[in-house]
TORBAKE-569563 format. One line per field, with one value per atom (N, C-alpha, C): residue number from 1; residue in one letter; chain; atom name; x negated, y negated, z. Coordinates in steps of 0.2 Angstrom, whole numbers, plus 5000, padded with zeros to 4 digits. Layout:
% TORBAKE-569563
seq = (NUM ...)
type = (a ...)
mol = (A ...)
atom = (CA ...)
x = (X ...)
y = (Y ...)
z = (Z ...)
//
This chain:
% TORBAKE-569563
seq = (1 1 1 2 2 2 3 3 3 4 4 4 5 5 5 6 6 6 7 7 7 8 8 8 9 9 9 10 10 10 11 11 11 12 12 12 13 13 13 14 14 14 15 15 15 16 16 16 17 17 17 18 18 18 19 19 19 20 20 20 21 21 21 22 22 22 23 23 23 24 24 24 25 25 25 26 26 26 27 27 27 28 28 28 29 29 29 30 30 30 31 31 31 32 32 32 33 33 33 34 34 34 35 35 35 36 36 36 37 37 37 38 38 38 39 39 39 40 40 40 41 41 41 42 42 42 43 43 43 44 44 44 45 45 45 46 46 46 47 47 47 48 48 48 49 49 49 50 50 50 51 51 51 52 52 52 53 53 53 54 54 54 55 55 55 56 56 56 57 57 57 58 58 58 59 59 59 60 60 60 61 61 61 62 62 62 63 63 63 64 64 64 65 65 65 66 66 66 67 67 67 68 68 68 69 69 69 70 70 70 71 71 71 72 72 72 73 73 73 74 74 74 75 75 75 76 76 76 77 77 77 78 78 78 79 79 79 80 80 80 81 81 81 82 82 82 83 83 83 84 84 84 85 85 85 86 86 86 87 87 87 88 88 88 89 89 89 90 90 90 91 91 91 92 92 92 93 93 93 94 94 94 95 95 95 96 96 96 97 97 97 98 98 98 99 99 99 100 100 100 101 101 101 102 102 102 103 103 103 104 104 104 105 105 105 106 106 106 107 107 107 108 108 108 109 109 109 110 110 110 111 111 111 112 112 112 113 113 113 114 114 114 115 115 115 116 116 116 117 117 117 118 118 118 119 119 119 120 120 120 121 121 121 122 122 122 123 123 123 124 124 124 125 125 125 126 126 126 127 127 127 128 128 128 129 129 129 130 130 130 131 131 131 132 132 132 133 133 133 134 134 134 135 135 135 136 136 136 137 137 137 138 138 138 139 139 139 140 140 140 141 141 141 142 142 142 143 143 143 144 144 144 145 145 145 146 146 146 147 147 147 148 148 148 149 149 149 150 150 150 151 151 151 152 152 152 153 153 153 154 154 154 155 155 155 156 156 156 157 157 157 158 158 158 159 159 159 160 160 160 161 161 161 162 162 162 163 163 163 164 164 164 165 165 165 166 166 166 167 167 167 168 168 168 169 169 169 170 170 170 171 171 171 172 172 172 173 173 173 174 174 174 175 175 175 176 176 176 177 177 177 178 178 178 179 179 179 180 180 180 181 181 181 182 182 182 183 183 183 184 184 184 185 185 185 186 186 186 187 187 187 188 188 188 189 189 189 190 190 190 191 191 191 192 192 192 193 193 193 194 194 194 195 195 195 196 196 196 197 197 197 198 198 198 199 199 199 200 200 200 201 201 201 202 202 202 203 203 203 204 204 204 205 205 205 206 206 206 207 207 207 208 208 208 209 209 209 210 210 210 211 211 211 212 212 212 213 213 213 214 214 214 215 215 215 216 216 216 217 217 217 218 218 218 219 219 219 220 220 220 221 221 221 222 222 222 223 223 223 224 224 224 225 225 225 226 226 226 227 227 227 228 228 228 229 229 229 230 230 230 231 231 231 232 232 232 233 233 233 234 234 234 235 235 235 236 236 236 237 237 237 238 238 238 239 239 239)
type = (m m m q q q t t t h h h q q q q q q l l l t t t a a a a a a a a a a a a e e e t t t a a a s s s d d d i i i e e e l l l a a a n n n l l l a a a a a a s s s g g g v v v a a a a a a a a a f f f e e e v v v i i i m m m r r r r r r h h h n n n r r r l l l l l l f f f r r r t t t v v v r r r s s s i i i l l l k k k s s s d d d a a a d d d t t t e e e d d d a a a v v v q q q d d d a a a y y y l l l a a a a a a w w w r r r a a a l l l g g g t t t f f f r r r g g g d d d a a a k k k l l l s s s s s s w w w l l l v v v r r r i i i a a a i i i n n n e e e a a a f f f k k k r r r t t t r r r r r r r r r a a a s s s n n n v v v v v v m m m f f f g g g t t t g g g t t t g g g a a a e e e p p p g g g d d d e e e g g g q q q e e e a a a a a a m m m e e e a a a d d d d d d n n n q q q r r r p p p d d d m m m v v v a a a s s s r r r a a a e e e m m m r r r r r r l l l m m m e e e a a a r r r i i i d d d q q q l l l p p p d d d l l l f f f r r r t t t v v v f f f m m m l l l r r r a a a v v v e e e e e e m m m p p p v v v e e e e e e v v v a a a a a a l l l l l l d d d i i i p p p e e e a a a t t t v v v r r r t t t r r r f f f f f f r r r a a a r r r a a a q q q l l l r r r a a a s s s l l l s s s r r r d d d m m m d d d f f f a a a l l l e e e d d d a a a f f f s s s f f f a a a g g g a a a r r r c c c d d d r r r i i i v v v a a a h h h v v v l l l a a a a a a i i i t t t p p p d d d g g g s s s a a a p p p p p p l l l s s s)
mol = (A A A A A A A A A A A A A A A A A A A A A A A A A A A A A A A A A A A A A A A A A A A A A A A A A A A A A A A A A A A A A A A A A A A A A A A A A A A A A A A A A A A A A A A A A A A A A A A A A A A A A A A A A A A A A A A A A A A A A A A A A A A A A A A A A A A A A A A A A A A A A A A A A A A A A A A A A A A A A A A A A A A A A A A A A A A A A A A A A A A A A A A A A A A A A A A A A A A A A A A A A A A A A A A A A A A A A A A A A A A A A A A A A A A A A A A A A A A A A A A A A A A A A A A A A A A A A A A A A A A A A A A A A A A A A A A A A A A A A A A A A A A A A A A A A A A A A A A A A A A A A A A A A A A A A A A A A A A A A A A A A A A A A A A A A A A A A A A A A A A A A A A A A A A A A A A A A A A A A A A A A A A A A A A A A A A A A A A A A A A A A A A A A A A A A A A A A A A A A A A A A A A A A A A A A A A A A A A A A A A A A A A A A A A A A A A A A A A A A A A A A A A A A A A A A A A A A A A A A A A A A A A A A A A A A A A A A A A A A A A A A A A A A A A A A A A A A A A A A A A A A A A A A A A A A A A A A A A A A A A A A A A A A A A A A A A A A A A A A A A A A A A A A A A A A A A A A A A A A A A A A A A A A A A A A A A A A A A A A A A A A A A A A A A A A A A A A A A A A A A A A A A A A A A A A A A A A A A A A A A A A A A A A A A A A A A A A A A A A A A A A A A A A A A A A A A A A A A A A A A A A A A A A A A A A A A A A A A A A A A A A A A A A A A A A A A A A A A A A A A A A A A A A A A A A A A A A A A A A)
atom = (N CA C N CA C N CA C N CA C N CA C N CA C N CA C N CA C N CA C N CA C N CA C N CA C N CA C N CA C N CA C N CA C N CA C N CA C N CA C N CA C N CA C N CA C N CA C N CA C N CA C N CA C N CA C N CA C N CA C N CA C N CA C N CA C N CA C N CA C N CA C N CA C N CA C N CA C N CA C N CA C N CA C N CA C N CA C N CA C N CA C N CA C N CA C N CA C N CA C N CA C N CA C N CA C N CA C N CA C N CA C N CA C N CA C N CA C N CA C N CA C N CA C N CA C N CA C N CA C N CA C N CA C N CA C N CA C N CA C N CA C N CA C N CA C N CA C N CA C N CA C N CA C N CA C N CA C N CA C N CA C N CA C N CA C N CA C N CA C N CA C N CA C N CA C N CA C N CA C N CA C N CA C N CA C N CA C N CA C N CA C N CA C N CA C N CA C N CA C N CA C N CA C N CA C N CA C N CA C N CA C N CA C N CA C N CA C N CA C N CA C N CA C N CA C N CA C N CA C N CA C N CA C N CA C N CA C N CA C N CA C N CA C N CA C N CA C N CA C N CA C N CA C N CA C N CA C N CA C N CA C N CA C N CA C N CA C N CA C N CA C N CA C N CA C N CA C N CA C N CA C N CA C N CA C N CA C N CA C N CA C N CA C N CA C N CA C N CA C N CA C N CA C N CA C N CA C N CA C N CA C N CA C N CA C N CA C N CA C N CA C N CA C N CA C N CA C N CA C N CA C N CA C N CA C N CA C N CA C N CA C N CA C N CA C N CA C N CA C N CA C N CA C N CA C N CA C N CA C N CA C N CA C N CA C N CA C N CA C N CA C N CA C N CA C N CA C N CA C N CA C N CA C N CA C N CA C N CA C N CA C N CA C N CA C N CA C N CA C N CA C N CA C N CA C N CA C N CA C N CA C N CA C N CA C N CA C N CA C N CA C N CA C N CA C N CA C N CA C N CA C N CA C N CA C N CA C N CA C N CA C N CA C N CA C N CA C N CA C N CA C N CA C N CA C N CA C N CA C N CA C N CA C N CA C N CA C N CA C N CA C N CA C N CA C N CA C N CA C)
x = (5447 5443 5441 5435 5433 5436 5437 5440 5435 5429 5424 5418 5412 5406 5403 5404 5401 5405 5402 5405 5401 5403 5399 5398 5393 5392 5398 5400 5406 5412 5413 5420 5420 5414 5413 5415 5412 5413 5420 5424 5431 5436 5434 5438 5441 5447 5450 5448 5448 5447 5451 5457 5461 5458 5456 5454 5447 5443 5436 5438 5442 5444 5446 5450 5453 5447 5443 5437 5433 5431 5427 5430 5437 5440 5440 5439 5438 5431 5426 5419 5414 5417 5412 5408 5402 5398 5396 5396 5394 5400 5406 5412 5411 5409 5408 5402 5397 5392 5394 5398 5401 5405 5409 5413 5409 5404 5399 5396 5394 5390 5395 5401 5407 5409 5408 5411 5406 5399 5394 5393 5394 5393 5398 5405 5410 5409 5408 5407 5401 5396 5390 5391 5394 5396 5401 5406 5411 5408 5404 5401 5396 5392 5387 5390 5396 5399 5401 5401 5402 5396 5391 5385 5380 5379 5374 5367 5366 5360 5360 5355 5354 5353 5349 5347 5353 5357 5362 5368 5369 5374 5373 5367 5365 5367 5365 5367 5375 5378 5385 5389 5387 5390 5389 5383 5382 5386 5387 5391 5399 5400 5407 5409 5404 5405 5405 5401 5402 5409 5411 5418 5423 5422 5427 5426 5420 5419 5423 5423 5426 5434 5436 5443 5447 5443 5446 5452 5453 5459 5465 5464 5470 5472 5467 5469 5474 5480 5485 5486 5482 5483 5489 5491 5496 5493 5487 5483 5477 5474 5468 5463 5459 5453 5448 5447 5443 5445 5452 5455 5454 5455 5454 5447 5442 5435 5433 5436 5434 5437 5443 5446 5441 5439 5434 5428 5425 5419 5420 5425 5427 5427 5430 5431 5424 5420 5413 5409 5410 5406 5408 5415 5417 5415 5415 5412 5405 5401 5394 5394 5398 5398 5400 5405 5406 5401 5397 5392 5386 5385 5379 5382 5388 5390 5390 5391 5391 5398 5398 5405 5408 5414 5418 5422 5422 5427 5434 5438 5445 5449 5452 5457 5464 5466 5473 5478 5484 5490 5492 5493 5496 5503 5505 5512 5513 5507 5508 5501 5501 5495 5492 5486 5482 5485 5484 5486 5483 5487 5484 5484 5486 5486 5491 5489 5494 5497 5494 5497 5496 5491 5490 5483 5481 5474 5472 5466 5463 5460 5461 5459 5451 5449 5442 5439 5435 5432 5427 5428 5423 5416 5411 5404 5401 5402 5399 5392 5390 5383 5378 5375 5370 5363 5359 5352 5348 5343 5339 5335 5333 5329 5333 5340 5344 5342 5340 5338 5332 5327 5321 5322 5327 5328 5334 5336 5342 5340 5335 5333 5333 5330 5330 5337 5341 5348 5352 5351 5354 5353 5346 5344 5348 5348 5351 5359 5362 5369 5370 5366 5367 5366 5361 5360 5366 5369 5375 5381 5382 5387 5387 5381 5379 5381 5381 5382 5389 5394 5401 5403 5409 5412 5414 5414 5415 5422 5427 5434 5434 5430 5430 5426 5420 5415 5418 5421 5423 5429 5433 5438 5435 5430 5426 5423 5420 5416 5421 5427 5432 5435 5437 5440 5436 5430 5426 5421 5418 5412 5415 5420 5423 5429 5432 5437 5444 5445 5451 5457 5463 5468 5470 5474 5476 5479 5484 5488 5484 5479 5475 5470 5467 5463 5468 5474 5478 5480 5481 5482 5476 5470 5464 5463 5464 5462 5467 5473 5479 5481 5481 5483 5487 5491 5496 5492 5496 5493 5491 5495 5494 5487 5486 5480 5474 5474 5469 5468 5473 5472 5468 5471 5468 5461 5459 5452 5447 5450 5446 5445 5450 5449 5444 5445 5440 5433 5432 5426 5423 5426 5424 5422 5426 5425 5418 5417 5411 5405 5406 5400 5399 5404 5404 5400 5402 5399 5391 5389 5382 5378 5382 5378 5380 5386 5389 5389 5386 5386 5383 5378 5374 5378 5384 5387 5390 5394 5397 5392 5386 5381 5378 5377 5373 5377 5384 5389 5388 5388 5388 5383 5377 5371 5371 5375 5375 5375 5371 5371 5371 5366 5366 5364 5367 5366 5361 5355 5349 5350 5347 5347 5344 5339 5335 5340 5343 5347 5353 5356 5361 5359 5353 5351 5349 5347 5345 5351 5357 5363 5366 5366 5368 5364 5357 5353 5354 5355 5356 5363 5368 5374 5374 5371 5371 5367 5362 5358 5362 5367 5371 5377 5379 5385 5383 5377 5376 5370 5369 5364 5357 5356 5349 5348 5353 5352 5353 5356 5358 5364 5367 5373 5371 5375 5374 5373 5368 5366 5372 5373 5378 5375 5378 5376 5379)
y = (5303 5306 5313 5315 5322 5327 5333 5338 5344 5343 5349 5347 5350 5349 5342 5339 5333 5327 5322 5316 5311 5306 5300 5295 5291 5286 5281 5279 5275 5277 5284 5287 5288 5289 5290 5284 5278 5272 5270 5271 5269 5275 5281 5286 5285 5287 5287 5293 5292 5298 5304 5303 5309 5312 5308 5311 5315 5312 5315 5321 5321 5327 5333 5331 5336 5339 5335 5337 5342 5340 5343 5350 5350 5356 5361 5359 5363 5365 5363 5365 5360 5354 5349 5346 5348 5346 5338 5336 5329 5324 5327 5323 5323 5329 5329 5325 5324 5320 5312 5310 5303 5303 5308 5307 5306 5310 5310 5303 5300 5294 5288 5289 5284 5284 5290 5290 5292 5292 5294 5290 5283 5279 5280 5280 5281 5287 5293 5299 5299 5296 5296 5292 5286 5281 5285 5288 5291 5297 5301 5307 5305 5300 5297 5295 5292 5289 5294 5301 5306 5310 5311 5315 5310 5304 5299 5302 5305 5307 5307 5304 5303 5310 5314 5321 5325 5326 5330 5327 5321 5318 5320 5320 5322 5329 5333 5340 5341 5338 5339 5336 5330 5328 5332 5335 5340 5346 5349 5354 5353 5346 5344 5344 5341 5341 5348 5353 5360 5363 5361 5363 5360 5354 5350 5353 5355 5357 5364 5368 5375 5374 5368 5367 5362 5360 5355 5357 5364 5366 5365 5364 5363 5356 5351 5344 5342 5339 5338 5330 5326 5319 5316 5320 5317 5311 5312 5307 5305 5299 5297 5302 5303 5307 5305 5299 5297 5299 5299 5301 5309 5312 5320 5322 5318 5320 5318 5312 5310 5315 5318 5323 5329 5331 5337 5336 5330 5328 5327 5325 5324 5331 5336 5343 5346 5345 5347 5345 5338 5335 5338 5339 5342 5349 5353 5360 5360 5355 5354 5352 5348 5346 5352 5356 5362 5367 5368 5373 5371 5365 5363 5361 5363 5363 5356 5351 5344 5341 5335 5332 5331 5335 5334 5328 5324 5318 5321 5319 5322 5316 5318 5313 5316 5320 5323 5318 5321 5317 5314 5307 5304 5302 5299 5297 5290 5286 5279 5276 5270 5266 5269 5268 5270 5266 5269 5265 5258 5253 5247 5243 5246 5242 5237 5231 5225 5225 5229 5229 5222 5218 5212 5211 5208 5207 5201 5202 5196 5191 5185 5180 5180 5180 5180 5174 5171 5164 5165 5161 5161 5159 5163 5161 5156 5150 5145 5143 5144 5142 5148 5149 5154 5151 5156 5153 5152 5147 5146 5152 5157 5162 5168 5167 5173 5177 5173 5177 5181 5179 5182 5188 5188 5194 5198 5198 5202 5209 5212 5219 5221 5217 5219 5219 5214 5214 5220 5222 5228 5234 5235 5240 5240 5234 5233 5234 5232 5234 5241 5245 5252 5255 5253 5256 5254 5248 5247 5251 5252 5256 5263 5266 5272 5273 5267 5267 5267 5265 5265 5272 5272 5278 5282 5289 5293 5291 5290 5288 5282 5277 5271 5271 5275 5274 5275 5280 5282 5277 5275 5270 5264 5262 5255 5256 5262 5262 5262 5265 5265 5258 5255 5249 5243 5242 5236 5237 5243 5243 5245 5250 5252 5248 5244 5240 5243 5249 5253 5250 5250 5248 5252 5249 5253 5260 5259 5265 5271 5269 5274 5278 5274 5276 5281 5279 5283 5289 5289 5296 5300 5297 5301 5305 5301 5303 5306 5306 5309 5306 5300 5296 5290 5288 5282 5276 5272 5266 5261 5261 5257 5259 5266 5268 5266 5266 5263 5256 5252 5245 5244 5248 5247 5249 5255 5257 5252 5250 5245 5239 5236 5230 5230 5236 5237 5238 5242 5243 5236 5232 5226 5221 5222 5218 5220 5226 5229 5226 5227 5224 5217 5213 5206 5204 5208 5206 5207 5212 5213 5210 5208 5205 5198 5196 5189 5186 5181 5178 5182 5186 5190 5195 5198 5204 5203 5198 5197 5197 5193 5192 5199 5203 5209 5215 5214 5220 5222 5217 5220 5224 5224 5228 5234 5235 5241 5247 5252 5259 5258 5254 5254 5260 5262 5268 5268 5270 5269 5273 5271 5275 5282 5282 5289 5294 5291 5296 5298 5294 5296 5301 5300 5304 5311 5311 5317 5322 5318 5322 5325 5321 5323 5329 5329 5334 5340 5340 5346 5350 5346 5348 5351 5347 5350 5356 5357 5363 5369 5368 5373 5375 5370 5372 5372 5371 5372 5377 5381 5386 5383 5378 5375 5369 5368 5362 5356 5355 5348 5348 5342 5342 5340 5341 5338 5331 5328 5321 5317 5311 5306 5303 5302 5299 5292)
z = (4956 4962 4960 4960 4958 4963 4960 4964 4965 4962 4962 4966 4964 4968 4967 4962 4960 4963 4967 4970 4968 4964 4963 4969 4969 4975 4974 4968 4968 4970 4968 4971 4978 4981 4988 4992 4989 4992 4993 4988 4988 4990 4992 4993 5001 5002 5008 5012 5019 5023 5021 5019 5017 5011 5006 5000 5002 5006 5007 5011 5016 5020 5015 5010 5006 5002 4999 4995 5000 5006 5010 5012 5013 5014 5009 5003 4997 4996 5001 5000 4998 4996 4994 4999 5000 5006 5005 4999 4998 5001 5001 5004 5011 5014 5021 5024 5020 5021 5022 5017 5017 5024 5025 5032 5038 5038 5044 5044 5039 5039 5041 5039 5040 5047 5051 5058 5063 5061 5065 5071 5070 5076 5081 5079 5083 5087 5084 5088 5093 5090 5095 5101 5100 5106 5111 5108 5112 5116 5113 5116 5121 5120 5124 5131 5130 5136 5141 5139 5143 5145 5141 5142 5145 5143 5146 5144 5138 5136 5129 5126 5118 5115 5118 5115 5116 5122 5122 5118 5117 5113 5105 5103 5096 5095 5100 5099 5099 5103 5104 5098 5095 5089 5083 5083 5077 5078 5084 5085 5084 5085 5084 5076 5073 5065 5062 5065 5063 5064 5070 5072 5067 5066 5061 5054 5052 5045 5044 5050 5050 5050 5053 5054 5049 5044 5040 5036 5035 5032 5036 5043 5047 5048 5045 5045 5040 5043 5038 5037 5041 5040 5044 5049 5053 5058 5059 5063 5059 5061 5057 5058 5052 5053 5058 5059 5065 5072 5073 5079 5080 5074 5074 5076 5073 5074 5081 5084 5091 5096 5095 5099 5099 5093 5093 5097 5096 5099 5107 5109 5116 5119 5116 5118 5119 5114 5114 5119 5121 5126 5133 5134 5140 5141 5135 5136 5138 5136 5139 5146 5148 5155 5160 5157 5161 5161 5156 5155 5160 5161 5165 5172 5174 5180 5183 5179 5181 5183 5185 5186 5180 5179 5173 5173 5168 5168 5166 5171 5170 5167 5162 5158 5158 5163 5162 5162 5159 5158 5165 5165 5171 5171 5176 5176 5176 5176 5176 5178 5180 5182 5188 5189 5195 5201 5207 5213 5213 5215 5216 5209 5204 5198 5197 5196 5196 5189 5184 5177 5173 5176 5172 5171 5165 5163 5167 5170 5173 5167 5169 5164 5163 5157 5156 5153 5156 5154 5148 5143 5137 5140 5137 5139 5134 5135 5130 5131 5137 5139 5139 5133 5133 5135 5138 5140 5134 5134 5128 5126 5131 5129 5126 5125 5124 5118 5112 5106 5107 5111 5112 5116 5121 5125 5123 5117 5115 5116 5114 5114 5122 5126 5133 5136 5134 5136 5134 5128 5125 5130 5131 5136 5142 5145 5151 5151 5146 5145 5145 5141 5140 5147 5151 5158 5162 5162 5166 5164 5158 5156 5158 5158 5160 5168 5172 5179 5180 5175 5177 5179 5183 5185 5179 5179 5174 5171 5175 5173 5169 5170 5167 5160 5160 5155 5148 5147 5140 5138 5142 5141 5139 5142 5141 5134 5132 5126 5120 5121 5115 5114 5120 5120 5118 5122 5121 5115 5115 5110 5103 5103 5097 5095 5100 5099 5096 5099 5098 5102 5099 5102 5108 5113 5119 5117 5112 5111 5108 5104 5101 5107 5111 5117 5121 5123 5127 5124 5117 5114 5114 5112 5112 5119 5124 5131 5135 5132 5135 5141 5142 5148 5146 5151 5149 5147 5143 5141 5147 5152 5158 5161 5161 5164 5160 5154 5149 5151 5152 5153 5160 5165 5172 5172 5169 5169 5165 5159 5155 5159 5162 5166 5172 5175 5181 5179 5173 5171 5169 5165 5163 5169 5174 5180 5183 5184 5186 5182 5176 5172 5172 5172 5173 5180 5185 5191 5191 5187 5187 5181 5176 5170 5169 5172 5171 5164 5163 5156 5151 5152 5147 5144 5147 5145 5138 5137 5130 5124 5126 5121 5119 5124 5122 5120 5121 5120 5112 5108 5101 5099 5102 5100 5105 5109 5114 5110 5111 5108 5101 5098 5091 5088 5082 5079 5074 5075 5071 5064 5059 5053 5053 5057 5058 5061 5067 5070 5066 5062 5058 5053 5050 5045 5048 5054 5058 5059 5061 5062 5056 5051 5044 5042 5042 5039 5043 5050 5054 5052 5051 5049 5042 5037 5030 5030 5034 5034 5036 5040 5043 5038 5034 5030 5022 5020 5013 5012 5007 5006 5006 5003 5003 5008 5012 5017 5014 5008 5006 5002 5001 4997 4990 4985 4979 4979 4975 4976 4973 4976 4974 4968 4962 4956 4955)
//
C-alpha cells in the first residue's frame, strides 16, 4: 500500500477503510476520493432522510466530508469509518435544520421502547404476486416510494432509511442515533407498517431503487470536496 501522494487504482480497490483513512490523514487526496465514492450513497441517503431535499442534502454531505477531512487525524478506528462519517453527516444535517428553524428530528437517548411497544415484529407476508406491468412502472414506483418515505414522521424516517434501505443492523442504527435498540425496532416496524398501508404489494419491489445515487451526483460531490482540499481542485490520478 502506498504511503505517499500516488495511489494506484488497484491498490485503492483492495485497500481497507482504515488504510485509506490513514493515507487521507497524511494528505493523500486520492485516498479521500476513494473514501467518498465508497460511502457517498450511504451518507446521501442518511442526510436526505433528515433534510428531505436533494439540493440541501448535497450541500450538507459536501460540508460533512470537509469536516471529516479536517478531523481525519482524530479517527482511530475504534468504530467503522462508515459509522464515523455517518455521525458527522447527521450532525451536519441537524445543524442545517436548526439554522432554518425547522422541526428538528430529536434522537436523544431514551430509556426503552416507546409507549405501546409490544416489542415484537409483526409478521410480514412475502409478496409473490407482482402486477404484469411492474417492470414498465419501476421508475414511477421508485418516485412514489421516495415520496412516501418523505411523508414518514421525522422520528421514523431516518431509522427506516438506515434499516430498510441501507440494511444496517439494529445495533449499529441504535449506536448511530443514540437510542435504545428497542426503540429502533419500534420505529422501524411502525414506519414499515405505514408504508405497507399506502403501497401494499408495490413497496418491496420498489424499495431497492429508492433514492438511487446517480453517477453525476457522486461526481459532483467529489469534485466540490476535492476543489476545497487540493490546490488545483483534483487528486493525483489513479494509475
